[in-house]
N, C-alpha and C positions, 0 to 999 in steps of 0.2 A: 419154435418159440417166437412170440411176437416181440416187437422192439422193447427191450427192458426199460422200465421206468424207475429211476432212482431219485429219491427225495433226500436232500442233504439239509441238516439242521445245525447251524452254528450260531452262538449267542454272543461271541466276543471276537476281537480282532485276531487273536492267535488261531481260533477255530475257523474263522473266515478264511485265513490264509491256507490252512490245511484243507478246507473244503474246496478252495479254488484249485489247489494242486490235484486233488482227487478228481474233480470234474474234468480237468484237462486230460488226465490219463484215461479216464473212462471214455472220453471222446476218441482218444488216440487208439485205444485197444479195440474199439468197435467201429472204427472208421466213421465215426459220427452217427452210427446207427444206434443211438441211445437217447432216451428222453430224460432230461434233467430238470428238476424243479427243486424248490427248497426255500429255506429261510437263512439269510446271511447278510453280509455287508458288501462293501465296494469291491473286494477282491473276487468274490463269487459272482458279482454282477458283471465283472469283466469277462467271465466265462459264459455269460449269457443267462445266468440264473437270476431272474427277477424275484426278489424276496416277497414271499406271500404275506409277511407281516414285518413290522419294524423291530429291530433288535435294540433300539435305543433304551437305555436304562437297565439293560441286563448284564452289563459288564461289572459284576460285583463279586466280592470275596468276603467270606466270614459270616458268622451267624447274625451279628448285629446289623451289618449292611443288608443282609438278606431279609431280616425282619422289617427294616425301613422300606425296602422295595417290595414287600410282600404283595401288595395289591397289583403293582405293575407286573410282577412275575406271574401271579395267578392269571391275570388277563392274557399275558403273552402265551402261557401254556395252553389256555383255552383256545386262543386263536391258532396256535400251531397245530394242535390236535384236529381242530376243525378243517384246517387247510389240508392236512394229510389225508383225512378221511374223505374229503371231497375229491382230492386228486387220485385216490386209490392206487398208490404206487406199488411196485413189486417189493421194494425194500426201502427202508428208511435208515439212513446213516446219521447217528446222533454223535456230534463231534464235541468232545471235551465237556466243559461247563456242567459239572456233575449234578448240581441241584436242579437246574432247569431241564436238562435232557432226561433225567430220571423221571421227572413228572410227566414229560411228554411221552416217554416210553410207556409208562403205566396207563396214561389216558388212551393211547392207541391200542395197547394190548387188551384193555377192558372192552373197547368198542369193536375191534376187528382183529381177532387173534391170527387171522390168515396173513396179515402183513408182516413180512420178515423185518426184524429189528437188529441192527448192527451198531455196537458202540465203538467209536473210533477214539482211542485214548481213554483209558480207565483212570479212576481215582488212584492216587498213590497210596494204596493200602499197606505197602511195606513201610511207610513212614508214619501213618496215622489212621485211626479208625478202620481196623481190618474187617470189621463187620460189613463194610460196604461191599466186599467181594461177594458175599452171599446175597445181598440185596440186588446187586447187578445181575447175578446169575439167574435170579428169579424174574428178571424184567426184560432181558434181551436174549437173542439167539446166538450171538457171537460177539467176541471182543477182538478188535484189531489194536494191538499194543505197539507203542514205539519204544518200549523198554524190554531188553532181552530177558530180564529176570522177573518179569511180571507173571508169567504163565502159571507157576505152581499155586500162587495165591488164589487164582480164579478157577483153575481146573479142579481143584479140590472140592469145589461146589458144583461141578458138572458143566461149567461154561466152556465151550470150545474157544480157544485162544489162538490167534495167528499173529506172530511177531512180524511186523513189516519194516521196522526201522524208523528212525526219526527224520522226517522231512525237513525239520529246522536246520539240520546239518548240511542239507543240500541246497536250501533255498537261497542263501546269501551268495551272490556272485563274488568273484575275486575283485576287490576294489583297486582303484588307482590312487594311492596315497599322494604321489608326487603331483598328479593333476589336481587333486583336491587342494593341496597347499598352494599351488600356483593360482588356482581359481579364487581362493579366498585370501591371498596375500599373506600366507603364513611362511615365514622363513624356515629353512631346513634345520636351523639350530634352535628353533623355538619348540619347547615341549607342548604336546597337545593332549588335553584331558577331555575325553568324551563323557558327557553327563546325560544320564538317562533316568529320570525320576519316576518312571512308571507308565503303564498303558491303560490303567483304570482310573476313573475319577477319584476313588477312595485312596489310591496309591499317591496320586498327585497331592491330595490334601495332606496326607501324613508325611510324605517324604520331602516335599519342598522345603519346609522350615529347617530341618537339620541339614539338608543339602546346602541351602543358602548360607547358613552359619559356617559350615565347613569350607565352602568355596570362598567366602569372604576372608577367612584365615589364610587359605592357600594363595589367593591372589595378593594379599598383603605381603606375604613372605617370599613369594616367587613372582616377581614383576613381569617375567617373560612368559609365564604360563598362558597358553591360549586355550580357551574353553570352546567346545563344540557341542551343540545341543540338537541332536536329531529328534524330531518331534513325530510321534505316532498320530495318525489321522484322528482316531477317536477322541483324543484328549488335546487336540491342537488349541482349542479355545481356552482351556484351562491353563495350558502352558504359556500361551501368549499373554494371558492375564498376569501370570507370575512374572513374565519378562518385563511387562510394563511396570510392575510394582517394585522390582528389585534391580538396582543398578548393575550388580555383578552379572546378572543374566542378560541385561541389555548389551553388555560388552561382549557376550558370547556370539559365536557364529551359529545362527539358527538355520537348520537345513531340514528339508522334508525327507520322507522315507526313500525317495529316489536317489538321494545322495548318501544313504546310510552306509553302503558297502565301501564307498570311497572314504568316508569319514573314519570308519574302522581301520582301513588300511593306512590312514595318515596318523592314527592315534598311537601315543606312547603308552597310555593306560586309560582306564575307564572307571567311573563311579556310577553304579547302576542299581536300580531297584531290582531285587531278585526276581527272576522269572525267565521266560523264554529267551529274552535278549542276552542274558548271561551266557547261555549256550551258544548263541550266535557270536558273541564276542570271543568266546573260547575257540570256536571254529576258525575265526580270523586270527587267533594267536594274540589277542589283546589282554595283557594282565589287567585284572579287574578286582575292584573292591565291591562286593555285593552287600546290599543292606535291605532291611525290611522291618516294617512296623505293622502289627495288627491293631485293631481297636482294643482298648484296654479290657473291656469285658470279655471279648473273645480270647485275648491272651490269658486272662485269669482262668477261664474255663479250660484252656489248653493245659495250663500248669496244674490246675486242681485235679483234673482227671488224667493227667499224664498221657495226653493224646499224641504227643510227638515221639515217635518210636525210632528215629534215626539220628545219627550224630550230625548230619549235614542237611541243609535245605536246598542246595544247588545240585542239579543233576550231575554236573561235571564232577563235583566233589564226591558224590555218591558213587559214580562210575569209577573214579580214581581211587576211592577208599582212602583219601587223604585230602587235606584242605589246601588245594591249589588256589582256590578263590577265597580270600578272607570273607567271613560272613559276620556282619555287624547288625544285630537284631535287637529290637525292643528297647530295653533300658539302656543298652550300650549305644543305641543309635542317636548320637549327639554330634553336633558339628565338630566338637573338639576331637572326638574319637575318629570320625570320618577323615578329618584333615590329617591327623597323625598317621592313619593307615595309608592314605594316598601318598603322603610325603615320604613314607618309608620306601615305597616303590619308586617314586619320582627321583629320589636321590641315589638309586641303585640300578644303573643301566645294565650291569652284568646280570644282576638278579632278575630283572625284567626279561632279559633274553632267554635265560634258562626256563623261566615260567612259561614264556611264550611257546617254546618248543614242546614242553610237557603238555600244555593245553591242546596244542594241535595233535599231539600223539593220542591223547585220551579221546578227543572227539573223532579222530579217525577210527578208533576201535568202536566207538559208539555208532558210527555210521554204518559199519558192516560193509555189505557189498553194494550199498547205495540203492538208488531208485525206489525209495520208500513209498512215494505216492503211487508209483506204478504197481508195486506189490499190493498196496491197499486196494487199488482198483481191481487187480486180478482176483483178490479175495472176495470183494463184493460181487463180482460177476460169477465167480465159482459158486458162491452161495445160492445163486439163482439157477444153477444147473446149466 
């Protein structure tokens, strides 16, 4: 067989990180005897993948945001399909980002059915819109899932599924909390609250106002509370604009992604927009309040058609089958409620210690035997024979 050519497609930061891990392991398994190309961001670029098109403006969630970005998404899908057909890869790995990658898969399949299509991370059909399982089965050749309980939903429609594990649980290195506190002049007796308002522009717009309200309340009542604000690269400009506007954020310790692990290790607790970062915090054993707000029209449709099929929105809670991470969503997502939930943990050191151990135990089970990116790479190569 000639040198395998793998084309990776990622449309947002979390997918970009998954793609980078996959690329790294593909090179390791083949001793570099693999051709990699694709569409992604800075993490994949560090692995030598020069993006064939820009992913700017594709980091969206929900129907309304999708409609607003329709022209941009349509253009990006066309560019992605053209880049893939021009490259003529042996396999295309479509990472997360359901709406975008599905359209790319359909475009490639219609133009050249000989190209193998692999979906890496499927939509959470156990939680909402189970019909997507059949849609995916008709569009790709294989699913690589990060969730151990995904397979039956897709195999029922004839789609081969390989469980590889969750790379998120392996990605974050063990941080040095003491070094972080020393570096940023935080005393050992000062409580640290890590604040993460989201990694998508729409999340920043919706979550910053209630977060600001809640943080103002907390800082007013707890003068020794230190705020730490790890900022994701794709939304750095938006977060910096919020910092400039709100005094409570200007007083926070603003760090980049390189210091995230140390910040988590130094944290007593966290306030976070629900998403991948909640799983990362759980892996580090940080008691967390998770929160989320959809656009109002999207939320109304979710409620009207009863689209949410699970009791929890955080993967950690789903895996634990109990609410280890409080979830404050939609109408409840107010500064007053967020401050109250954070304060209940802030004033309970013993409770935080118990939750921390339970979070680490759950994520250890979720991790399985580890090396998820390597197992994903093995599955991609095995599919090529």
